[in-house]
C-alpha positions, -999 to 999 in steps of 0.1 A, spaced: 470 -703 -43 436 -713 -32 414 -737 -14 377 -745 -15 359 -758 16 344 -792 13 307 -798 17 314 -814 51 333 -783 63 305 -760 51 280 -780 70 298 -776 104 273 -759 127 299 -743 150 325 -732 124 328 -706 98 345 -718 66 353 -696 36 371 -696 3 404 -679 -1 422 -673 -34 453 -653 -41 466 -645 -75 499 -628 -82 517 -620 -114 553 -608 -123 544 -572 -118 532 -579 -82 564 -598 -74 585 -571 -90 568 -545 -67 574 -567 -36 611 -571 -45 614 -533 -49 598 -527 -15 620 -554 1 652 -541 -15 644 -505 -4 638 -518 32 602 -509 30 589 -544 34 599 -566 63 593 -604 60 589 -624 91 593 -662 88 585 -684 116 591 -721 113 576 -746 138 582 -783 138 547 -797 135 541 -834 134 508 -852 130 505 -852 167 509 -815 169 481 -806 144 458 -798 173 484 -774 187 487 -757 153 449 -751 153 451 -737 188 478 -713 176 456 -702 147 425 -698 168 445 -676 193 446 -649 166 482 -642 175 497 -653 142 510 -631 114 506 -644 79 500 -680 73 508 -711 93 520 -741 72 517 -776 86 542 -799 70 538 -836 78 564 -861 66 560 -898 65 
């Protein structure tokens, strides 16, 4: 998974934008499965109903630095 900031995002004077890339292969997933199966890895999933109107709220949650993992905004038509 990865995402590259746009030139517009990089030019924002009051924001810090960076590139993130994650690569996993079968061995990594097998290791995670082993940890999970042995109760050594705990997965927390939080699902919030975000709509287009709530994107601002999602950003406020992220900026609060009280999230664990990633926040996914899913907008349907």
